[in-house]
C-alpha positions as CSV (number, residue, x, y, z in Angstrom):
1,M,68.1,-5.2,-31.0
2,N,65.7,-2.2,-28.7
3,V,66.6,0.2,-26.7
4,R,65.3,-1.3,-23.8
5,A,67.2,-4.7,-24.4
6,L,70.3,-2.7,-25.1
7,M,70.2,-1.0,-21.8
8,A,69.0,-4.6,-20.2
9,V,72.2,-6.2,-21.4
10,S,74.2,-3.4,-20.1
11,G,72.8,-3.6,-16.9
12,M,73.6,-7.0,-16.4
13,L,77.4,-6.7,-17.1
14,S,77.2,-3.8,-14.5
15,T,75.6,-5.7,-12.0
16,A,77.7,-8.8,-12.7
17,A,80.6,-7.7,-10.3
18,T,78.3,-7.6,-7.2
19,G,76.7,-10.8,-8.2
20,Q,72.9,-9.4,-8.4
21,C,71.8,-9.6,-12.2
22,I,69.6,-6.7,-11.6
23,N,68.0,-4.5,-9.4
24,P,64.6,-3.7,-7.8
25,P,62.8,-0.4,-8.1
26,D,64.7,1.9,-5.7
27,S,61.1,3.7,-4.7
28,V,58.2,2.2,-4.2
29,N,54.9,4.4,-3.1
30,S,51.4,3.4,-2.5
31,G,48.2,5.1,-1.6
32,D,45.1,4.4,0.5
33,G,41.9,4.0,-1.8
34,Y,39.2,6.4,-0.3
35,E,35.5,6.3,-1.3
36,C,35.7,3.2,-2.8
37,N,38.7,4.2,-5.0
38,P,41.3,1.8,-5.6
39,I,44.7,1.5,-4.2
40,E,47.4,3.1,-6.2
41,V,51.1,1.8,-6.4
42,V,53.8,3.1,-8.3
43,W,57.4,2.6,-8.2
44,S,60.8,4.2,-9.9
45,D,61.8,3.1,-13.4
46,V,64.8,0.3,-13.7
47,P,66.2,1.0,-17.0
48,E,67.3,-2.6,-17.7
49,A,63.9,-3.8,-16.9
50,L,62.1,-6.0,-19.2
51,T,58.8,-6.4,-17.2
52,Y,57.8,-5.5,-13.5
53,E,56.2,-8.4,-11.3
54,L,54.0,-6.8,-8.6
55,Y,52.9,-8.7,-5.5
56,R,50.4,-8.5,-3.1
57,A,50.0,-9.8,0.8
58,P,47.8,-9.2,3.6
59,V,49.6,-7.8,6.4
60,S,48.1,-10.5,8.7
61,N,49.8,-13.0,6.5
62,P,52.8,-11.9,4.5
63,G,53.5,-15.1,3.5
64,D,50.3,-15.4,1.5
65,A,51.6,-13.4,-1.6
66,T,50.2,-13.2,-4.9
67,L,51.2,-11.9,-8.2
68,I,48.8,-9.1,-9.3
69,E,50.4,-7.5,-12.2
70,S,53.2,-8.4,-14.7
71,S,53.9,-5.6,-17.2
72,L,56.4,-2.8,-18.2
73,F,54.2,0.1,-16.7
74,T,55.5,1.7,-13.4
75,Q,51.8,2.2,-11.9
76,Y,49.1,0.0,-10.9
77,F,45.6,0.7,-9.6
78,D,44.4,-2.4,-7.3
79,Y,40.7,-2.6,-8.1
80,D,40.5,-6.3,-6.7
81,A,42.2,-5.5,-2.9
82,A,39.1,-6.4,-0.4
83,Y,38.0,-3.2,1.3
84,D,39.0,-2.2,4.9
85,T,41.8,-5.1,4.5
86,P,45.7,-3.6,4.9
87,Y,48.2,-5.3,2.3
88,L,51.8,-5.4,1.3
89,Y,53.0,-4.6,-1.6
90,W,56.7,-5.3,-3.4
91,V,57.8,-5.1,-6.8
92,V,60.6,-7.5,-8.7
93,T,62.4,-6.5,-11.7
94,V,62.6,-8.7,-14.7
95,G,65.5,-8.3,-16.8
96,A,67.4,-10.2,-19.4
97,C,69.6,-12.0,-17.1
98,G,66.5,-12.9,-14.7
99,S,64.8,-11.4,-11.5
100,S,65.9,-8.9,-8.9
101,L,65.2,-9.3,-5.3
102,N,62.5,-7.9,-4.0
103,S,61.7,-4.3,-3.6
104,M,61.1,-2.4,-0.2
105,T,57.8,-3.2,0.8
106,V,54.9,-0.7,0.9
107,Q,51.5,-0.7,3.1
108,A,48.0,0.5,1.7
109,T,44.6,-0.1,2.2
110,R,41.6,0.2,0.5
111,I,39.0,2.1,2.5
112,S,34.9,1.6,2.2
113,E,34.8,5.4,3.8
114,S,31.3,5.3,5.3
115,F,28.3,7.9,3.7
116,T,25.9,9.5,5.3
117,A,22.0,8.0,5.2
118,P,19.5,10.5,4.0
119,V,19.2,13.2,6.3
120,W,15.4,13.6,5.8
121,V,12.7,11.4,4.4
122,Q,9.2,12.6,3.3
123,A,6.2,10.1,2.7
124,S,3.0,11.8,1.2
125,D,0.0,11.9,3.4
126,S,-3.3,11.5,1.8
127,T,-2.1,13.1,-1.3
128,Y,-2.6,10.4,-4.0
129,C,-5.2,7.5,-4.4
130,D,-3.7,4.3,-3.4
131,M,-0.3,5.3,-3.7
132,I,2.4,7.1,-1.3
133,E,5.3,8.9,-2.9
134,V,8.7,9.1,-0.8
135,D,11.0,11.9,-1.3
136,W,14.5,12.2,0.5
137,G,17.8,14.3,0.8
138,I,20.6,12.7,-1.4
139,S,23.3,11.2,0.2
140,S,26.9,11.8,-0.7
141,Y,28.7,9.0,-2.7
142,A,25.2,7.2,-3.2
143,P,24.3,6.4,-6.8
144,N,21.4,4.4,-5.6
145,Y,19.0,3.9,-3.0
146,Y,16.9,1.1,-1.5
147,I,13.4,2.1,-0.1
148,Y,12.0,0.1,3.0
149,R,8.5,0.2,4.4
150,A,6.7,-1.3,7.6
151,P,3.7,-0.8,9.4
152,V,5.0,0.2,12.5
153,D,8.1,2.3,13.6
154,E,10.8,-0.4,13.6
155,F,13.4,-0.9,10.9
156,E,13.9,-4.3,12.0
157,S,10.7,-5.2,10.7
158,A,10.6,-3.1,7.5
159,E,10.9,-5.0,4.1
160,L,12.4,-3.8,0.9
161,V,9.8,-2.2,-1.3
162,G,11.8,-0.8,-4.3
163,E,14.9,1.2,-5.5
164,S,15.7,4.0,-7.2
165,G,18.8,6.2,-8.5
166,S,17.3,9.2,-7.4
167,P,14.0,10.6,-5.5
168,P,11.0,10.3,-5.5
169,F,9.8,6.9,-5.3
170,Q,6.1,5.8,-5.7
171,D,4.8,3.2,-3.8
172,F,1.5,1.8,-5.5
173,G,-1.3,-0.2,-4.3
174,M,-1.8,1.0,-0.6
175,P,-4.7,0.5,1.1
176,A,-6.2,3.7,2.0
177,N,-5.3,5.6,5.2
178,V,-3.4,2.7,6.6
179,A,0.0,4.1,7.9
180,Q,3.1,3.0,6.6
181,Y,6.5,4.2,7.8
182,Y,9.5,4.3,5.0
183,W,13.4,4.8,5.4
184,V,15.6,5.4,2.5
185,V,19.2,3.7,2.6
186,G,21.9,4.7,0.2
187,V,23.6,2.2,-1.7
188,T,27.2,2.2,-3.4
189,E,29.6,-0.5,-4.6
190,C,31.3,-0.3,-1.0
191,G,28.1,-1.5,1.3
192,R,25.1,0.5,2.3
193,S,24.5,3.3,4.4
194,M,22.8,3.4,7.8
195,P,18.9,3.7,7.2
196,S,17.6,7.6,7.3
197,P,14.9,8.7,9.9
198,S,11.5,7.2,9.4
199,D,8.7,9.1,8.1
200,I,4.9,8.1,8.3
201,G,2.8,8.2,5.1
202,Y,-0.7,7.6,4.0
203,S,-2.4,7.0,0.7
204,L,-5.6,9.3,-0.1
205,Y,-8.5,7.8,1.8
206,G,-10.6,6.3,-1.0
207,L,-14.1,4.9,-1.0
208,Y,-14.6,1.2,0.1
209,L,-18.2,-0.2,0.4
210,N,-18.5,-2.4,3.3
211,G,-22.2,-3.2,3.3
212,G,-25.6,-1.8,3.1
213,P,-28.4,-0.8,2.4
214,S,-30.8,-3.5,3.9
215,D,-34.6,-4.3,2.9
216,T,-36.6,-3.0,5.7
217,Q,-40.4,-2.2,6.3
218,A,-42.1,0.3,9.0
219,P,-45.6,1.1,9.6
220,V,-47.8,4.1,8.4
221,G,-46.6,6.8,10.8
222,G,-43.6,5.2,11.8
223,V,-39.9,5.6,11.4
224,A,-38.0,3.8,8.5
225,E,-34.0,4.1,8.1
226,F,-31.4,2.9,5.5
227,H,-27.6,2.5,6.0
228,V,-24.3,2.4,4.1
229,D,-21.4,1.0,5.8
230,V,-18.6,3.1,4.2
231,S,-14.7,3.5,4.8
232,G,-13.6,6.8,3.5
233,F,-14.7,10.3,3.0
234,G,-17.3,11.1,0.1
235,A,-20.5,13.1,-0.4
236,F,-23.7,10.8,-0.1
237,E,-26.8,10.9,-2.1
238,W,-29.9,8.7,-1.6
239,Y,-32.7,8.0,-4.2
240,H,-35.8,6.8,-4.1
241,D,-37.0,4.6,-7.0
242,G,-34.5,6.7,-8.7
243,Q,-35.2,9.9,-8.3
244,I,-32.8,12.0,-5.6
245,V,-34.0,12.3,-2.1
246,Y,-33.4,15.8,-0.3
247,S,-33.6,16.3,3.6
248,D,-36.7,18.2,4.6
249,T,-39.0,18.8,8.0
250,R,-39.9,14.7,7.7
251,I,-36.7,13.4,6.1
252,T,-33.2,13.6,7.7
253,G,-29.8,12.6,6.5
254,A,-30.3,12.6,2.6
255,D,-26.7,13.8,2.5
256,T,-25.1,11.3,4.9
257,D,-24.7,7.3,5.3
258,T,-27.8,6.7,7.4
259,I,-31.1,8.2,5.7
260,T,-34.4,8.6,8.0
261,I,-37.9,8.5,7.1
262,N,-40.2,9.8,9.9
263,D,-43.9,9.9,9.7
264,V,-43.9,7.4,7.3
265,T,-46.5,7.0,4.6
266,G,-47.6,4.5,1.6
267,N,-45.7,6.9,-0.8
268,D,-42.5,6.1,0.8
269,G,-42.7,2.5,0.3
270,G,-40.1,1.3,-2.6
271,W,-36.4,0.7,-3.6
272,Y,-33.5,3.0,-2.4
273,H,-30.1,3.3,-2.9
274,C,-27.0,5.8,-1.9
275,V,-24.3,7.0,-4.3
276,I,-21.2,8.0,-2.7
277,Y,-18.8,10.5,-4.2
278,G,-15.2,10.8,-3.4
279,G,-11.8,12.1,-4.3
280,C,-10.8,8.5,-5.7
281,G,-14.0,7.6,-7.6
282,T,-17.9,7.2,-7.1
283,I,-19.7,4.1,-5.7
284,T,-23.5,2.6,-5.7
285,S,-24.7,1.1,-3.3
286,D,-27.0,-2.1,-3.9
287,W,-30.9,-1.4,-3.7
288,A,-33.0,-1.9,-0.8
289,F,-36.7,-2.1,-0.6
290,L,-39.0,-0.4,2.1
291,T,-42.2,-2.2,2.7
292,V,-44.9,0.1,4.2
293,T,-47.3,-2.0,6.7
294,P,-50.7,-0.8,8.2
295,G,-49.8,1.3,11.7
296,N,-51.4,0.7,14.6
297,S,-53.4,3.8,14.5
298,C,-54.8,2.9,11.0
299,A,-54.5,-1.4,10.8
300,A,-57.1,-1.4,8.4
301,D,-55.6,0.7,5.7
302,L,-54.5,-1.8,3.1
303,S,-54.4,-0.5,0.0
304,G,-54.7,2.5,-2.0
305,S,-56.7,0.6,-4.9
306,S,-58.8,-2.4,-5.5
307,D,-57.3,-2.8,-8.8
308,P,-54.7,-5.4,-8.6
309,N,-53.2,-4.0,-11.6
310,D,-52.9,-0.3,-10.0
311,P,-49.6,0.8,-8.6
312,G,-51.4,1.6,-5.4
313,Y,-52.8,-1.9,-5.2
314,G,-51.3,-3.1,-1.6
315,V,-49.6,0.2,-0.6
316,P,-51.8,1.9,2.3
317,D,-52.6,5.5,1.3
318,G,-53.5,6.8,5.0
319,N,-57.2,6.4,3.9
320,V,-59.9,3.7,5.2
321,D,-62.3,3.1,2.2
322,S,-63.8,0.2,0.3
323,A,-60.3,-0.4,-1.5
324,D,-59.1,-1.7,1.5
325,F,-62.1,-4.0,2.0
326,F,-61.7,-5.3,-1.4
327,Y,-58.0,-5.9,-1.1
328,F,-58.5,-7.8,2.3
329,L,-61.3,-10.1,0.7
330,D,-59.0,-10.7,-2.3
331,Q,-56.0,-11.6,0.6
332,F,-58.8,-13.5,2.5
333,T,-60.0,-15.5,-0.6
334,G,-56.2,-15.9,-2.0
335,G,-55.1,-17.4,1.9
336,N,-52.5,-15.3,2.1
337,L,-51.2,-15.4,5.9
338,A,-49.2,-12.7,5.8
339,K,-51.9,-10.3,4.8
340,A,-55.2,-12.0,6.1
341,D,-54.4,-14.1,9.4
342,L,-55.1,-11.4,11.9
343,T,-56.4,-13.0,14.7
344,G,-57.3,-16.2,16.5
345,S,-60.4,-15.1,17.9
346,S,-63.2,-12.6,16.9
347,D,-63.9,-12.0,20.6
348,P,-62.4,-9.0,22.0
349,N,-62.3,-10.5,25.5
350,D,-60.5,-13.7,24.2
351,P,-56.6,-13.2,24.9
352,A,-56.1,-14.5,21.2
353,Y,-57.6,-11.6,19.8
354,G,-55.6,-9.7,17.5
355,T,-52.9,-12.6,17.4
356,P,-52.4,-14.5,14.0
357,D,-53.0,-18.2,15.0
358,G,-51.6,-19.5,11.6
359,L,-55.2,-20.1,10.0
360,I,-57.3,-18.0,7.9
361,D,-60.9,-18.5,9.1
362,A,-64.1,-16.4,9.8
363,A,-62.6,-14.8,13.1
364,D,-60.0,-13.0,10.7
365,F,-63.0,-11.6,8.6
366,F,-64.8,-10.4,11.7
367,F,-61.6,-8.9,13.2
368,Y,-60.6,-7.2,10.0
369,L,-64.6,-5.9,10.2
370,D,-64.0,-4.1,13.5
371,L,-60.6,-2.4,12.2
372,F,-62.5,-1.3,9.1
373,V,-65.2,0.1,11.2
374,Q,-62.9,2.0,13.8
375,G,-61.4,3.6,10.6
376,C,-58.0,5.9,11.0
């Protein structure tokens, strides 16, 4: 027989005269559990004990007792106690002869002590392309953090976008220059902190081509303009038939979103496009065509060449010569309404003079002869 069993028999004999089989512990102590720690219960040893039974009941309902531990140890850590709920604890000694009466009762509470939210939060402003980085001051007791985001400065509208054990947190895929508000909440097994103060952040203003340029036409001596609609900051370069265009006394805005060509000549006709360089990449626009038409002051200037295979064919060159005449004859005989239908009458006094009528006839031929004779 072991020593504790012998002591149990001895205790049974010593208490027989009093009618009590075995004594409960003569002292029981407990400690509240702070900062999510368990409640600690300790009691004095009873030499005759074979085991101890620890009971717990809520203060609000002492009759609802639960046996939570049965062992020979005289210390117990209660990790299962609900937070912020006061409990009663007592111990029963079990010996060879049976069980003791209940020990004295002690009270304890596992306290989910509130911990502070991060005292500051900082969201990056136009620092990264399509991403906002969130940094914050670390809270006491918080092993993890939830990051919330909303387009307005109202936490009630925020959505949980991620979690992190430590700062910073990177929020990817954010549209450029769109305000986003961020909050950080500390998280422990006890619960969550209040939200931190908010901070507004922006991703780097990327480049987004919304449209443009579009085909256009301008008369000789007139004004032509091309425009690209871009969201974001960038540097602009315009190209004409693949060659970079620079601003001068006649061309303005070659380094902006709108290029303007003044005093248009036949050589300005062709393809235009824009390249935009930004911090988050480069965008090339669509190509648009500039058609140069005869100006009112030189309506007879239709072509720089009479050879259909020549690049100058059909492109005004600022001069009225045989090339223009033979070009008109080609269009006249070819039935090209866009080029040869010039008038509804050959009589300068007729209201239809100079107004196309949808027909190509002798009136158009004689009208062009009048223009040709006038020259530029």
